[in-house]
MILUM-628145 format. One record per atom (N, C-alpha, C): residue number from 0; x, y, z; chain; residue in one letter. Coordinates in Angstrom, 1 decimal. Layout:
<nodes>
node i=NUM, px=X, py=Y, pz=Z, ch=A, aa=A
...
</nodes>
This chain:
<nodes>
node i=0, px=133.4, py=99.7, pz=72.9, ch=A, aa=X
node i=0, px=132.7, py=100.7, pz=73.7, ch=A, aa=X
node i=0, px=132.1, py=100.3, pz=74.8, ch=A, aa=X
node i=1, px=132.5, py=101.2, pz=75.5, ch=A, aa=X
node i=1, px=132.6, py=100.8, pz=76.9, ch=A, aa=X
node i=1, px=131.1, py=101.3, pz=77.8, ch=A, aa=X
node i=2, px=130.4, py=100.7, pz=78.3, ch=A, aa=X
node i=2, px=129.1, py=100.8, pz=79.1, ch=A, aa=X
node i=2, px=129.0, py=102.1, pz=80.1, ch=A, aa=X
node i=3, px=128.8, py=103.6, pz=79.5, ch=A, aa=X
node i=3, px=128.6, py=104.4, pz=80.7, ch=A, aa=X
node i=3, px=127.9, py=104.4, pz=81.6, ch=A, aa=X
node i=4, px=126.4, py=104.3, pz=81.1, ch=A, aa=X
node i=4, px=125.2, py=103.6, pz=82.5, ch=A, aa=X
node i=4, px=125.1, py=102.4, pz=83.0, ch=A, aa=X
node i=5, px=125.5, py=102.6, pz=84.6, ch=A, aa=X
node i=5, px=125.3, py=101.3, pz=85.1, ch=A, aa=X
node i=5, px=124.4, py=101.5, pz=86.3, ch=A, aa=X
node i=6, px=123.1, py=101.8, pz=86.2, ch=A, aa=X
node i=6, px=122.1, py=102.2, pz=86.9, ch=A, aa=X
node i=6, px=121.5, py=101.2, pz=87.2, ch=A, aa=X
node i=7, px=121.4, py=101.5, pz=89.0, ch=A, aa=X
node i=7, px=121.1, py=100.4, pz=90.0, ch=A, aa=X
node i=7, px=119.5, py=100.3, pz=90.4, ch=A, aa=X
node i=8, px=118.9, py=99.2, pz=90.3, ch=A, aa=X
node i=8, px=117.7, py=98.7, pz=90.9, ch=A, aa=X
node i=8, px=117.4, py=98.7, pz=91.9, ch=A, aa=X
node i=9, px=116.5, py=99.5, pz=92.6, ch=A, aa=X
node i=9, px=116.3, py=99.5, pz=93.9, ch=A, aa=X
node i=9, px=114.9, py=98.9, pz=94.0, ch=A, aa=X
node i=10, px=114.4, py=98.4, pz=95.3, ch=A, aa=X
node i=10, px=113.1, py=98.1, pz=95.6, ch=A, aa=X
node i=10, px=112.8, py=98.7, pz=96.8, ch=A, aa=X
node i=11, px=112.1, py=99.3, pz=96.9, ch=A, aa=X
node i=11, px=111.4, py=100.2, pz=97.8, ch=A, aa=X
node i=11, px=109.9, py=99.2, pz=98.5, ch=A, aa=X
node i=12, px=110.1, py=99.1, pz=99.6, ch=A, aa=X
node i=12, px=109.2, py=98.3, pz=100.6, ch=A, aa=X
node i=12, px=108.5, py=99.3, pz=101.3, ch=A, aa=X
node i=13, px=107.1, py=99.4, pz=101.5, ch=A, aa=X
node i=13, px=106.5, py=100.0, pz=102.5, ch=A, aa=X
node i=13, px=105.2, py=99.2, pz=103.2, ch=A, aa=X
node i=14, px=104.7, py=99.8, pz=104.2, ch=A, aa=X
node i=14, px=103.5, py=98.8, pz=104.5, ch=A, aa=X
node i=14, px=102.1, py=100.3, pz=104.9, ch=A, aa=X
node i=15, px=101.3, py=99.6, pz=104.2, ch=A, aa=X
node i=15, px=100.0, py=100.8, pz=104.8, ch=A, aa=X
node i=15, px=99.4, py=100.7, pz=105.8, ch=A, aa=X
node i=16, px=98.9, py=101.7, pz=106.2, ch=A, aa=X
node i=16, px=98.4, py=101.9, pz=107.9, ch=A, aa=X
node i=16, px=97.2, py=100.8, pz=108.0, ch=A, aa=X
node i=17, px=97.6, py=100.8, pz=109.7, ch=A, aa=X
node i=17, px=97.3, py=99.4, pz=110.0, ch=A, aa=X
node i=17, px=95.4, py=100.0, pz=110.3, ch=A, aa=X
node i=18, px=94.9, py=99.0, pz=110.1, ch=A, aa=X
node i=18, px=93.8, py=98.9, pz=110.4, ch=A, aa=X
node i=18, px=92.4, py=97.4, pz=110.5, ch=A, aa=X
node i=19, px=91.7, py=97.5, pz=111.4, ch=A, aa=X
node i=19, px=90.6, py=96.4, pz=111.9, ch=A, aa=X
node i=19, px=91.0, py=95.2, pz=110.5, ch=A, aa=X
node i=20, px=91.5, py=93.8, pz=110.7, ch=A, aa=X
node i=20, px=91.6, py=93.0, pz=109.8, ch=A, aa=X
node i=20, px=90.4, py=93.1, pz=108.7, ch=A, aa=X
node i=21, px=89.5, py=93.3, pz=109.1, ch=A, aa=X
node i=21, px=88.1, py=92.7, pz=108.3, ch=A, aa=X
node i=21, px=87.8, py=93.8, pz=106.8, ch=A, aa=X
node i=22, px=88.6, py=95.2, pz=107.3, ch=A, aa=X
node i=22, px=88.3, py=96.3, pz=106.5, ch=A, aa=X
node i=22, px=89.7, py=96.1, pz=105.5, ch=A, aa=X
node i=23, px=90.6, py=95.4, pz=105.8, ch=A, aa=X
node i=23, px=92.2, py=95.5, pz=104.7, ch=A, aa=X
node i=23, px=91.8, py=94.6, pz=103.8, ch=A, aa=X
node i=24, px=91.0, py=94.1, pz=103.7, ch=A, aa=X
node i=24, px=90.6, py=93.5, pz=102.2, ch=A, aa=X
node i=24, px=90.5, py=94.7, pz=101.2, ch=A, aa=X
node i=25, px=89.7, py=95.6, pz=101.2, ch=A, aa=X
node i=25, px=89.8, py=96.5, pz=100.1, ch=A, aa=X
node i=25, px=91.1, py=97.6, pz=100.2, ch=A, aa=X
node i=26, px=92.2, py=97.5, pz=101.2, ch=A, aa=X
node i=26, px=92.6, py=98.6, pz=101.1, ch=A, aa=X
node i=26, px=94.1, py=98.4, pz=100.0, ch=A, aa=X
node i=27, px=94.2, py=99.6, pz=99.5, ch=A, aa=X
node i=27, px=95.0, py=99.9, pz=98.2, ch=A, aa=X
node i=27, px=96.3, py=100.2, pz=98.4, ch=A, aa=X
node i=28, px=97.4, py=99.6, pz=97.6, ch=A, aa=X
node i=28, px=98.8, py=100.5, pz=98.1, ch=A, aa=X
node i=28, px=98.8, py=101.7, pz=97.6, ch=A, aa=X
node i=29, px=99.6, py=102.7, pz=97.5, ch=A, aa=X
node i=29, px=100.0, py=104.2, pz=96.9, ch=A, aa=X
node i=29, px=100.1, py=104.0, pz=95.3, ch=A, aa=X
node i=30, px=100.2, py=104.8, pz=94.2, ch=A, aa=X
node i=30, px=100.1, py=105.0, pz=93.4, ch=A, aa=X
node i=30, px=101.4, py=104.6, pz=92.9, ch=A, aa=X
node i=31, px=101.9, py=103.6, pz=92.2, ch=A, aa=X
node i=31, px=103.0, py=102.8, pz=91.7, ch=A, aa=X
node i=31, px=103.9, py=101.7, pz=92.5, ch=A, aa=X
node i=32, px=102.9, py=101.5, pz=93.7, ch=A, aa=X
node i=32, px=103.5, py=100.3, pz=94.2, ch=A, aa=X
node i=32, px=102.6, py=99.4, pz=94.2, ch=A, aa=X
node i=33, px=103.4, py=98.2, pz=94.4, ch=A, aa=X
node i=33, px=102.3, py=96.8, pz=93.8, ch=A, aa=X
node i=33, px=102.0, py=96.2, pz=95.2, ch=A, aa=X
node i=34, px=101.0, py=95.4, pz=95.4, ch=A, aa=X
node i=34, px=100.8, py=95.0, pz=96.7, ch=A, aa=X
node i=34, px=100.9, py=93.5, pz=96.8, ch=A, aa=X
node i=35, px=102.3, py=93.0, pz=97.6, ch=A, aa=X
node i=35, px=102.6, py=92.0, pz=97.4, ch=A, aa=X
node i=35, px=102.2, py=91.0, pz=99.0, ch=A, aa=X
node i=36, px=101.0, py=91.2, pz=99.4, ch=A, aa=X
node i=36, px=100.1, py=90.7, pz=100.4, ch=A, aa=X
node i=36, px=98.7, py=90.4, pz=99.8, ch=A, aa=X
node i=37, px=98.4, py=89.2, pz=100.4, ch=A, aa=X
node i=37, px=96.9, py=89.0, pz=100.1, ch=A, aa=X
node i=37, px=96.1, py=88.9, pz=100.9, ch=A, aa=X
node i=38, px=94.9, py=89.0, pz=100.4, ch=A, aa=X
node i=38, px=93.4, py=89.0, pz=101.5, ch=A, aa=X
node i=38, px=93.3, py=89.9, pz=102.2, ch=A, aa=X
node i=39, px=93.7, py=89.8, pz=103.8, ch=A, aa=X
node i=39, px=93.5, py=90.9, pz=104.6, ch=A, aa=X
node i=39, px=94.6, py=91.4, pz=105.2, ch=A, aa=X
node i=40, px=95.9, py=90.6, pz=104.4, ch=A, aa=X
node i=40, px=97.3, py=91.3, pz=104.3, ch=A, aa=X
node i=40, px=97.6, py=90.5, pz=106.0, ch=A, aa=X
node i=41, px=98.7, py=91.4, pz=106.7, ch=A, aa=X
node i=41, px=99.5, py=90.6, pz=107.7, ch=A, aa=X
node i=41, px=99.2, py=91.0, pz=109.0, ch=A, aa=X
node i=42, px=98.9, py=90.3, pz=110.0, ch=A, aa=X
node i=42, px=98.2, py=90.6, pz=111.5, ch=A, aa=X
node i=42, px=99.3, py=91.2, pz=112.3, ch=A, aa=X
node i=43, px=100.1, py=91.9, pz=111.8, ch=A, aa=X
node i=43, px=101.4, py=91.9, pz=112.4, ch=A, aa=X
node i=43, px=101.4, py=93.7, pz=113.2, ch=A, aa=X
node i=44, px=100.4, py=94.5, pz=113.3, ch=A, aa=X
node i=44, px=100.3, py=95.7, pz=113.8, ch=A, aa=X
node i=44, px=99.1, py=95.9, pz=114.9, ch=A, aa=X
node i=45, px=99.0, py=97.0, pz=115.8, ch=A, aa=X
node i=45, px=97.7, py=97.5, pz=116.3, ch=A, aa=X
node i=45, px=97.5, py=99.0, pz=115.6, ch=A, aa=X
node i=46, px=96.6, py=98.8, pz=116.0, ch=A, aa=X
node i=46, px=95.3, py=100.2, pz=115.9, ch=A, aa=X
node i=46, px=95.0, py=100.7, pz=117.2, ch=A, aa=X
node i=47, px=95.1, py=101.9, pz=117.3, ch=A, aa=X
node i=47, px=94.4, py=102.2, pz=118.2, ch=A, aa=X
node i=47, px=93.2, py=103.3, pz=118.1, ch=A, aa=X
node i=48, px=91.7, py=103.3, pz=119.1, ch=A, aa=X
node i=48, px=90.8, py=104.1, pz=119.0, ch=A, aa=X
node i=48, px=90.9, py=104.9, pz=120.6, ch=A, aa=X
node i=49, px=90.4, py=106.1, pz=120.2, ch=A, aa=X
node i=49, px=90.3, py=107.1, pz=121.3, ch=A, aa=X
node i=49, px=89.2, py=107.3, pz=121.8, ch=A, aa=X
node i=50, px=88.9, py=107.0, pz=123.2, ch=A, aa=X
node i=50, px=87.5, py=107.3, pz=123.7, ch=A, aa=X
node i=50, px=87.6, py=108.5, pz=124.2, ch=A, aa=X
node i=51, px=86.6, py=109.1, pz=125.2, ch=A, aa=X
node i=51, px=87.0, py=110.2, pz=125.9, ch=A, aa=X
node i=51, px=87.7, py=110.1, pz=127.4, ch=A, aa=X
node i=52, px=88.1, py=108.7, pz=128.0, ch=A, aa=X
node i=52, px=88.8, py=108.5, pz=128.7, ch=A, aa=X
node i=52, px=89.8, py=107.6, pz=128.5, ch=A, aa=X
node i=53, px=90.3, py=106.9, pz=127.6, ch=A, aa=X
node i=53, px=91.0, py=105.8, pz=127.3, ch=A, aa=X
node i=53, px=91.5, py=106.1, pz=125.8, ch=A, aa=X
node i=54, px=92.7, py=105.5, pz=125.4, ch=A, aa=X
node i=54, px=93.1, py=105.2, pz=124.1, ch=A, aa=X
node i=54, px=92.7, py=103.5, pz=124.2, ch=A, aa=X
node i=55, px=92.6, py=103.3, pz=123.3, ch=A, aa=X
node i=55, px=92.0, py=101.8, pz=123.1, ch=A, aa=X
node i=55, px=93.0, py=101.1, pz=122.1, ch=A, aa=X
node i=56, px=93.9, py=99.9, pz=122.4, ch=A, aa=X
node i=56, px=94.5, py=99.5, pz=121.3, ch=A, aa=X
node i=56, px=94.2, py=98.0, pz=120.9, ch=A, aa=X
node i=57, px=93.9, py=97.9, pz=119.7, ch=A, aa=X
node i=57, px=93.3, py=96.4, pz=119.0, ch=A, aa=X
node i=57, px=94.5, py=95.8, pz=118.1, ch=A, aa=X
node i=58, px=94.2, py=94.5, pz=118.0, ch=A, aa=X
node i=58, px=95.4, py=94.1, pz=117.1, ch=A, aa=X
node i=58, px=94.6, py=94.3, pz=115.6, ch=A, aa=X
node i=59, px=95.8, py=94.4, pz=114.3, ch=A, aa=X
node i=59, px=95.1, py=95.1, pz=113.0, ch=A, aa=X
node i=59, px=96.2, py=94.2, pz=112.0, ch=A, aa=X
node i=60, px=95.7, py=94.7, pz=110.8, ch=A, aa=X
node i=60, px=96.3, py=94.4, pz=109.7, ch=A, aa=X
node i=60, px=97.0, py=95.3, pz=108.5, ch=A, aa=X
node i=61, px=98.0, py=95.1, pz=108.2, ch=A, aa=X
node i=61, px=98.2, py=96.0, pz=107.2, ch=A, aa=X
node i=61, px=98.9, py=95.4, pz=105.7, ch=A, aa=X
node i=62, px=98.7, py=95.4, pz=104.5, ch=A, aa=X
node i=62, px=99.3, py=95.2, pz=104.1, ch=A, aa=X
node i=62, px=100.6, py=95.6, pz=103.7, ch=A, aa=X
node i=63, px=101.5, py=94.4, pz=102.7, ch=A, aa=X
node i=63, px=103.1, py=95.1, pz=102.4, ch=A, aa=X
node i=63, px=102.7, py=95.9, pz=100.9, ch=A, aa=X
node i=64, px=103.6, py=96.9, pz=100.6, ch=A, aa=X
node i=64, px=103.7, py=97.0, pz=98.9, ch=A, aa=X
node i=64, px=105.1, py=97.0, pz=98.6, ch=A, aa=X
node i=65, px=105.3, py=97.2, pz=97.3, ch=A, aa=X
node i=65, px=106.9, py=97.1, pz=96.6, ch=A, aa=X
node i=65, px=106.6, py=98.1, pz=95.4, ch=A, aa=X
node i=66, px=107.6, py=98.8, pz=95.2, ch=A, aa=X
node i=66, px=108.0, py=99.8, pz=94.0, ch=A, aa=X
node i=66, px=109.1, py=99.4, pz=93.2, ch=A, aa=X
node i=67, px=109.5, py=99.1, pz=92.4, ch=A, aa=X
node i=67, px=111.0, py=98.9, pz=91.5, ch=A, aa=X
node i=67, px=111.4, py=100.1, pz=91.2, ch=A, aa=X
node i=68, px=112.7, py=100.6, pz=91.2, ch=A, aa=X
node i=68, px=112.9, py=102.3, pz=91.2, ch=A, aa=X
node i=68, px=114.3, py=102.2, pz=90.6, ch=A, aa=X
node i=69, px=114.5, py=102.7, pz=89.6, ch=A, aa=X
node i=69, px=115.7, py=102.7, pz=89.2, ch=A, aa=X
node i=69, px=116.6, py=103.6, pz=89.3, ch=A, aa=X
node i=70, px=117.9, py=103.7, pz=90.0, ch=A, aa=X
node i=70, px=118.3, py=104.7, pz=90.4, ch=A, aa=X
node i=70, px=119.9, py=105.0, pz=89.2, ch=A, aa=X
node i=71, px=119.6, py=106.5, pz=88.3, ch=A, aa=X
node i=71, px=120.3, py=106.6, pz=87.3, ch=A, aa=X
node i=71, px=121.9, py=106.4, pz=88.2, ch=A, aa=X
node i=72, px=122.6, py=105.6, pz=87.4, ch=A, aa=X
node i=72, px=124.5, py=105.7, pz=88.1, ch=A, aa=X
node i=72, px=125.6, py=105.5, pz=86.6, ch=A, aa=X
node i=73, px=126.7, py=106.2, pz=86.8, ch=A, aa=X
node i=73, px=127.4, py=106.1, pz=86.0, ch=A, aa=X
node i=73, px=128.1, py=105.0, pz=86.4, ch=A, aa=X
node i=74, px=128.7, py=104.1, pz=85.4, ch=A, aa=X
node i=74, px=129.8, py=103.0, pz=85.7, ch=A, aa=X
node i=74, px=130.8, py=103.7, pz=85.9, ch=A, aa=X
node i=75, px=131.9, py=103.0, pz=86.4, ch=A, aa=X
node i=75, px=133.3, py=103.0, pz=87.4, ch=A, aa=X
node i=75, px=134.3, py=103.8, pz=85.8, ch=A, aa=X
node i=76, px=134.6, py=105.1, pz=86.0, ch=A, aa=X
node i=76, px=135.6, py=105.4, pz=85.3, ch=A, aa=X
node i=76, px=134.5, py=106.6, pz=84.5, ch=A, aa=X
node i=77, px=133.4, py=106.8, pz=84.7, ch=A, aa=X
node i=77, px=132.5, py=107.9, pz=84.2, ch=A, aa=X
node i=77, px=131.9, py=108.5, pz=85.2, ch=A, aa=X
node i=78, px=131.3, py=109.6, pz=84.8, ch=A, aa=X
node i=78, px=130.9, py=111.0, pz=85.5, ch=A, aa=X
node i=78, px=130.0, py=111.5, pz=85.3, ch=A, aa=X
node i=79, px=129.6, py=112.7, pz=85.9, ch=A, aa=X
node i=79, px=128.4, py=113.7, pz=85.5, ch=A, aa=X
node i=79, px=127.1, py=113.2, pz=84.9, ch=A, aa=X
node i=80, px=126.5, py=114.2, pz=84.9, ch=A, aa=X
node i=80, px=125.2, py=113.8, pz=84.4, ch=A, aa=X
node i=80, px=124.7, py=112.7, pz=82.8, ch=A, aa=X
node i=81, px=125.8, py=113.2, pz=82.0, ch=A, aa=X
node i=81, px=125.7, py=112.5, pz=80.7, ch=A, aa=X
node i=81, px=126.7, py=111.2, pz=80.8, ch=A, aa=X
node i=82, px=127.5, py=110.8, pz=82.1, ch=A, aa=X
node i=82, px=128.4, py=109.8, pz=82.3, ch=A, aa=X
node i=82, px=129.4, py=109.6, pz=81.3, ch=A, aa=X
node i=83, px=130.5, py=110.7, pz=80.9, ch=A, aa=X
node i=83, px=131.1, py=111.2, pz=80.2, ch=A, aa=X
node i=83, px=132.7, py=110.2, pz=80.9, ch=A, aa=X
node i=84, px=133.5, py=110.0, pz=79.9, ch=A, aa=X
node i=84, px=134.5, py=109.2, pz=80.5, ch=A, aa=X
node i=84, px=135.3, py=109.6, pz=80.4, ch=A, aa=X
node i=85, px=137.1, py=109.2, pz=80.7, ch=A, aa=X
node i=85, px=138.1, py=110.0, pz=80.8, ch=A, aa=X
node i=85, px=138.6, py=110.5, pz=79.7, ch=A, aa=X
</nodes>
């Protein structure tokens, strides 16, 4: 019995919005994502505050999130929604 399904595991990564580092402790990843950074996250971004006359830019923090996703795929020699063979 040959395997018909060869699903591919994909890792989807995303980053949360850039906010002041002191506020980033409570930041959560979207539903289904796992936070892979700790504490205040990674200080690799800038956030902006607009005043009446200027836009000010400040260093900020964000978290990195990850989600494992299984993409359905047929093995070689099989096709279609039910992965039928030759």
